[in-house]
Structures are given as structure tokens and as C-alpha cells.
N, C-alpha and C positions, 0 to 999 in steps of 0.2 A: 210248594210246587217247584220242581226243578226247571229252571229257565236257562237256555243256552242259545248263543248266537254263533252261527257257522258262516264264515266269510270265505268265498272262493274267488280269488283274484286271478284272472286270465288276461293275456295281452289285450284282447279286444272287449272284454266284458267283466263286470263285477256282479256276483250273485251273493245275496245275503239271505240266510234262512234263519227264522226264529223258531226254536223248538220249545215246547212246554211239555214236560214229562216225556221227552223223546218224540213227541208228536208235532209235525210241521203245522204251524198256525199262520205264518206269514212268510212270503217270498218276495224279494225285490231283485229285479234284474236291470242293470244299467250298462249302457255302452260307455267305454272309457272316454269317448269323445263327446259324450252328452253335454249339451249346453242348455241354457234357459230353464234352470231348475226353479221350483217353487221357493220363494224367498229372495231370489236374486234381485238387486235394485239396479235399474238402468236409467240412463239419460236417453229418452226417446224423442222422436220428432213426429208431430201430428201430421199425418199424410192426408186424411180425408175426414170431414165431418159428416155424420149421418143424422140429420135432424129428425127424420122419421123414426129412427131407433133411439134417439137421444143418446147417441154414442159416437165414438171416434175410432178410427183405425190409426195405430201408432207404429212407426218403424223403430224396432230395437235391434235390427241386424238379423232377424230371422227371415227365412225365405218367404214367409207370408206375414203380412202386417198383423200386429197384435190388436186385440179388441179391448176397448176401455169404455164402460158404460158410465153415464153421468152419476149414478148412485154409488159407483166405486171410486169417485174422486175423493170422497171423504169430506167432512165439514171444514177441515182446516186446509183445504187446497190452496186458497189465496195466500195463506202464510207460507206454505211450502214453496209455492211458485215465486213469491217475493224474495224469499231467502235464497233460492237458487239464482235468481237474477242479480241479487246483491253480491253473491259469491263470484258469479261469472264476471261482473264488472269491477270487482275489487282488484287492486294492484298488489298481488302477492301478499295480501293481508287476510287473516282468518277472521271470521265473524262469530262471535259468541252467541249461540242460540238462546241462552238464558237471559240475555239482555235485548233480544230481538223483539220488535213490536208485533204482537199477534193480531192478525186481521179478523174481522167478524166472520162467523161461519157462513158458508154459501147457502143459498136457498135450497131446501130439500126438494122443492117442486120446480126447481129451475130448469133451464135448457142448456144443452151442451154448448150451443153457440154463444151463450152469455159469458162463458169463462175460457173457452178455447178458440183458437183460430188456426187455420192451416199453416204449416211451416213452423209452428211454435215448438220450442224445446221444453220438455217437462220431465220431472222425476217420477218414475213409475216402478212398481214392484210386481214380479210374476206371482199371480194368484193361482193359475192353473197352467200346467205344462201343455205344449202342443199335443193335441189329440186328433188322430185320424187326419182329416183334411183341414182341420182348424188350426189357426195360429194360437199363440199363448193368450190367456186371459189376464188382464192387468188390473191393478189397483193403484191409486195414488194416495191411499191411506197407509203410510209407511209404518212398518213394525220391524224391529230387530230382535229376534228370538235368542234367548239364552237358556240355560238349563233350568233355572229357578224363576226367572222373570222375563217379561217381554217389554222392550223399550218402545215408547210411542212418542217420537218427536212432535213438537207443537201441540201437545196436550198436557193438561195438568191433573188429569184424573188418575186415581189409584184404585184399581179394582182387584178382587180376589177370586180365584177359581171357585166355582160352585161345588166342586168335588171335595173341598175342605169343609166338612160339616160342622166342626167345632166353632161356635160363635166367638168364644174368647180368643181362639187362635187366629181367626179372621181379623178381629179387631187389633190384636197385637201386631200382626204382620202389616196391616194397613198403616198403623201409627208409625212403625219402624221405617217403612219405605218413605212415607210422607215427610219424615224428619230428616232424611238424608238426600232425597232427590233434588236436583237443581230445578230452578224455575223453567217453565215451558217444556218439561219432559213429563209424559205420563208413563205409568207402569201397570202392567197386568202381572199379578203374582200367581205363578203356576202351582199346581198341586204338590209338586216335589219340594216346594219351599217350606212345607209344613214342618215345624219344629226347628228350623234353622236359625242360627244366631245372626245378629245384625252385621257383624264383621264380614261374614261370608256373603250375605246379600249385598252389602255395600261394595265389596270388591267386584262382584259380578256386574253390578250397576255401573261402576266406574269403567269397567272393561267394555261394556256395550256402548257407553257414551264416547269413549275413546275411539272405538271402531267407527262410529258415525262421523266424528270430527276429523279423524285421519283421512277418511275418504275425500272430504272436501279440501283438506290441506294438500293432499297429493294432486287433486284436480287443479287447484290454483297453481301449485308449484310447477307441474309438468305441462300445463296448458294442453292437456290430453284431449284428443278427439274420440278416445275410446268410449263406447257406449255403456260398458259395464262399470258401475260405480262401486257397488259392494256385492261381492260374490258370497253365496251361501256356503256353508260347510259342504263337503262331499256327502253323498248319500249315507255312507257308513257312519260317519260321525254325527250326522243329523239324526239317524235312527238311534244311535247310542244316547244322544242328548235327550231325545223324547221318551225312550223306553227304559233306560237304565234305572233299576231300582234294587232294593235289597234282595229281591228274589232271584236276581241274576247269579248263576253259579259259575258259568264258564263262557269265555269267548275264544273261539278257535279261528286263526287266520293262517292261510298257507303261503303268505308272502311276507318276507322279512321286513321290508320297508314299511308296509302298512301295519304290520305288527308293532313296530317301534312307534309309529305315529299314534296308533290307538292307545298304546300303553301310556305314552306321554299325555295324551288327551285325558284319559281316565284318571291319571295321577293328579292332573290339575283340577278336575272337578269332583273327584271322589277318591282321595288317596287310599282309603281303606279297601277299595275294590280293585286296586292295581294288580293284585296277584291272580285275578281271575282270567287275565289275558294270556293266552297260550299260543305259541308258534307251532303250527302243525307241519311236521317235516317228513312224514311217511310218504312212500312212493305211490301208494294207493290214492286215487282221487279223493279229496276231502269229503265231497258230497256222497260218494259211495261208502266211505268208511263209516259215516254216521247214518247211513240208511236213508238219505234224503232223496236220492235218485229214484228209489223204489216207491217212496211216498208220492213223489211228483207224478210218476206214471199212473198211480192209482187215484190221484186227486184231481187231475186236470182233464179227464176225459168227459165225454158227454154223459156217461153213466157213472155214478159214484156209489160204490158198494158200502153199506153200513153194517150194523150188527144183525146177526141171525137172518140173513137173506134179504133184509130191507135195502132199498136203494133209492137214489135220486136221479132224475133225468133233468139235465140243465141245458136249456136252449137259449140262444142269443139272437135277438133281432135288432134292427136299426133303432127301434124306439125303446125297447125294454128287455129285461131278462125274465125268463119264465122257468120256474122250478116245479117239477111234479114229484110228489112224494108217493112211493109205492111200497106196499107191505111185502111184496114178493110171496114167498112160501111160508112166511112167519105165522105160526099159530101156536097158541098155548092152551093146553087142556084146562077146562074149568073157567076160562076167560070168555066173556061174551064179546060181541063185535065192538061195543063201545069202549071196553077196557083195552082191547087189542089196538084199536084205532088211536086211543090216547097215548099208549106206550110208544107206538111207532112215531106219532107226531112229535112227541117230546124228544126222542132220539134224533129225529130229522131236524128239529130246531137247533140242537147242539151242532150238528154237522153243517147246517146251512150258515150259521153264524161264522163258523170256521172258513167255509168256502168264500164268503163275502170278503173276508180279510185276505185269504190266500190268493184269490184271483183279482183282488182289488176291484170288485164289481161296483159300478156306480150308476146313478140315475134311478130308474124305477125297476123294482124287483117284485114280481108277482109270484106267490107260492100257492100251489094247489095242494092243500093238506087233505088227508083222508077225512071224510065227513064224520063229525061228532054231533050228538044231539043235545047233550047236557051243557048248560051255560057255564057251570063251574069248571068243566074240562076245557072249554074254549078260553075262559079267563086264565086258567093255569098255563095253557100254551102261549097265550099273549104275554103273560108275565115272564115266562121262561125265555122267550125270544128277546124281550127287552133286557133282561139280566145278562144274557149271553153277549149282547152288543155293547155292554158298558165298557169293556176293555178295548173296544175298537177306537183307534185314533180318529177315524173319519166320523163325522157327525151323521146320525141316521134318525129317521122318524118311522115308527111302526104303527100301523093302523090295526084296529080290532078285526077279527075274522068276519067276513061278510056272511050272509045267509047261504051262500054257495060254497062256503069253506075256503074262500080265498083270503090270503093275507097280503097286504101291500106294504112295501118298505121303500123309502127313498133314502139314498146314501150318497154322500158327497163323493165326487170324483175329481182328484187333482191331477192324476196321471193316466196314461192309457191302460186299459185293462190288460192283465197278463194273460196271454193265450199261448199255451204250450201244446203242441201236437203230440198226442200220446199214441196214436196209431202208427204202426211201422210200415214202411214201404215193402212191397212184396220182395222177399229175398231172392226170388228166381228171376223176375223180369225187371226189378227196380222201378216199377211203376210204368214201364214203357209198353207192356203187353207183349214184348218179344223175349223169348226164352234163350238164355245163353247157356253154354255148357259149363256147369259148375265145377267139373273136374280140372279145368284149367285155371281156377281161381288162385291157387297157390303159385302157379307159374306167373300169373299176372303180378302178384305181390313181389316175386323174385325179380321180375323185369324192372319194376319200379325201384327196388333197392339197388339194382345194378346201375340204373340211371342216376340215382342220387350219389352213389359212390363215384361215378365217372365225372359228374358235373360239380360236385362240392367236395370240401375237405373235412366233412364231419367225421370225427373219430368214433362217435357214439350215436347210434340211431335207435329210436324207440318206435315200435309199431304197435298201435293200439287198435284192437279189433273186438268183435263180439266174443263173449266167454267161450262159446262152442268152438269158434275158430282158433282162439288162443290155446285151448286144451289140445286141439289137433296138432298145431304147429309145435308145441312144447312137449308133445308126447314122446317118451323115451329119454333115458338119462344120457346115453352116449350117442345115440343115432337119431336124435330129433331133427326135424327140418331146420329149426333155429340154429343148432350146432353146425349143421352143414353150411348154412349161410355164413356163419362166423368164419369158418375155414375158407370158404370160397372167396369172400370179399375182404377178408383180413380186417374186419371192423367188429366192434362190440355191438351186437344187435340184440336188443331186448324186445320181447313180445309181451304186452300187457293187455288185460281185458277191461272192457267198460260196458256195463249193462245198458247205458243210454244209447249205444250204437245199434243200428239195424244189423241184420244177420250178416250181410256181406259188406258192411261199411268199414272203412279203415282210414287211418290217418297216421302220418309219420311226424315224429318230433325229434328235436336235437337235444343235446345234453342240458340246455337251459329250459327245457320243456316248452320251447316255442315251435309251433307247427312249421314243418318244411313244406312249402307250397310247391307242388310238382307241376 
């Protein structure tokens, strides 16, 4: 399978698209100013205890207090808290965790008031990013993720990913890690560690321990009041860490700095894959070049078209997501209703699994499949859906079809669901209900160019518009409207098309591809 990662870096946003055989299967959108990512470790202050919920609200610098449940404290919370207090009171001295006295586990059925009090400082980790009106969800069971292993301070357990099926390999990895890990550190061995040598695993383990220790060394040295203790990798390198495998063929990035960072990162974790990183330098937007914009338009609407006229209708409510499977006008000669229904449902199962990843849908998903009568067909559909969700990084649970033909799926949600508006604003009234004369549109663009020329010293101006408008402005080799603008304003003016723009939408950019705000 051909797997590619396309990374679009813009001044205000980063978009990352994962393609498998040129088909979009995962999309991540991040604001460059985004904080409070999953995995970040903070020093928080307990603001309010909620005995009725057995939970606490913690201030980590977000506009809304983060939520910490008693069950998310972790069994080693007392050890973590004592370690932090010892570091805080130390006089510029580091404390070796391997020699630190581990405290007994906290009671699984205990109360939040037994271990926390208002105003107390604690070490916490982001488990879920802020979603909608809710603040971040926290955990005090700290873990530091690497590519092959996950480090667990204050634990001595070594566990292996269940996706490694070979019992001998599991035993080998467990013995290797147990032989090199320091005391009071636990390790989870990830699937990607399968077949790796001890030297490589040991180097990564030392790097993660150093990352943990350096955070406290800097904390003691600087006497910092900063709440962020350990920051996760940015979204791009986090996705690479979790997804990069031998099936990756190419990674394309349209930003030179990010290209260098990612190439260095991959060289450090998988030198043999360093040559798959490519710097995209063409003028055409990277997502349009690889056909991603078109796929986004077709995949994020309320109705999603599949093969041979079949389609899905996806609805979102406050409590759950509902997906309706429709056969449309699909019929096959010689096939009975049961066979047609089974074929449509299997096609839908493939597309629904893709949609869950693509939109990052979480919580409860209810799917209304076309009714089937035979138990073997229902089982086939259930197994197909489970198989499709195996590659999904988010954990999910699939229930068998009910007697009404409904399938229920629960899926983890760490981040807000991606919601992209695929419908376009009316090109005539721009959604206002008032009609403007379209004949003066080019004059409007010309007036804005005149304004930019008079107020700025940009030598090169790029106007990006809908493809139809671009074709009209560039029409004619010698007497095009664009040529006339070049002569009139004595500037290099380029006109480029973008399929993601509405019909009469336009934006101006400078020579560095940064938007000129009018």
C-alpha cells in the first residue's frame, strides 16, 4: 500500500493529510498558536474539589479549569506528589528517582478529598484537549511517549503491546527492557519495537529518562513559575512518531524550516527512511496538487457519495452521531434483495471506518444499515467493521447488529471533531440575500490593488481567486486584464486559482505567500 503524508504549513494553521493509495484517510488541522496538547505535562493548582463527582478542577493556565477525576490520579499519585514536593524544597539539587522511596498505592475506591486539597500544586498531564465548552481533561498517571516505548515514572512494570502476536518476541522484548531499565521506571513496549535490537531500545529509553530528569533540573535551576513542565512534540512529529512505518513512501512539506526539522527527526529515529522526506516548492497549493482539496469537499459534507450510486447521510447531535446507509439507485441483475443489501453494507462499512478517522468522530456512533435477514451476513458485516477499525489509533468498541439493523460504535475522542463546511456561499448575494451587480467585480479587485499599491511597498502581489475568475482575468496573451494591471500599477501581479474558494471570494498575498490584510 502506498502511504503518503502531505503537510501544508500556513502562517496561522498547519494541515496534515494522510493518504493511502492516494485516498485521504486522516486529516489534522491545528492552529499554530494551539496550546494544551495531549501529552503535555503541567504543574497545576487545585482550584476546587467536587466531592459529589469525586473529582477536582485544576488551573493549568487555560481559560477554563481542567477536570481531574479521582480514578485518573493513578495508583502512584502519592509517590509522584512526594517527589514533586521534594524537588520543590531541594536547594538546587537533583533527586534520583531510581533511589526515591515509592509510596503505597492509593485506594482505588478512595475519595478525592483524601488525597487533594484546595490550593495544592500537583503534576498533571493532558489526557484530552479542550473540546467545545469544556476545559482539558487531566491525568496524574504520567507517561512519556517515544517511538518504540512509553516511559512510566514511579512504576516498575514492563508490558508489551497486544498487537505483537509472537509470544517469543514478546518475551524477548520484555526481558531486554527489564535488564536495562533503572529502578522505579516502568515501560510499555509499543508495536513498532518488534524486531528491534537492545542498543536501539536502550538509547530511546535513556533519552526519555533524560527528558524527564531535565524538566526537573530546569525547574530547580530557574525557580520557574511556568506551568508547563514538559511539552509534547508538535502535531506533525507526534503523528510521524505514531504512524511512521515501512509502508510510508513519501512525506511532502511546503515549508523549508519544517522540512529540515522533520528530516532531522526521521534521521534520528529511522535513518533508512530519511530520503522519503521531500520539500514541495511548486507555486500550486500543495493540497490542490495532490487532489486533497477535492477529496475534502467530497468527504466532509452531510451526504457522502460511495460506489455505484450508494451514499451515506451523516448527522451530528449533542449526544451522538447518526449515520444512515442508503443504496440509492444501485441494483444488480440476478441479485436478490439480501445480496444487494449485503454488498451495499460492506461498501458502507469501509467508508464509515474512513469517515470516523477523517472527521475524528468520537463518543457514540449509531449506524442504520440496510436490513439483512441472514445471520451469516450480519456477522460478516460486524467482522468487516472490526477489521476496518484495527488501523485506527483511537480505541473503539463495536457492538453486533441489533434486530433493527442498527450498529453501535463507541470511539475515543481526544480532540474536537473536525468540521469543514463544504457548502459554498451564494456567489451572487454572498449569503446576505441582497444582489450586487457582478459586472463591477473586476473593478472591485482593481480598486483593492490600487489601495495596496498606494499604502504598501509590495513589489509583487498575488491574487488568488476561484478558477473561473482566474481564467477570465488571465484570458488573452497580450491584452489580458492582468497584463493591463501590471502596466497600470507598475507591479508584478500574478493571478492564481484555488478550488477551495467560493465563486467571488478573493485574497491577496505578498512575495512570501503571506496574506495582505486589506
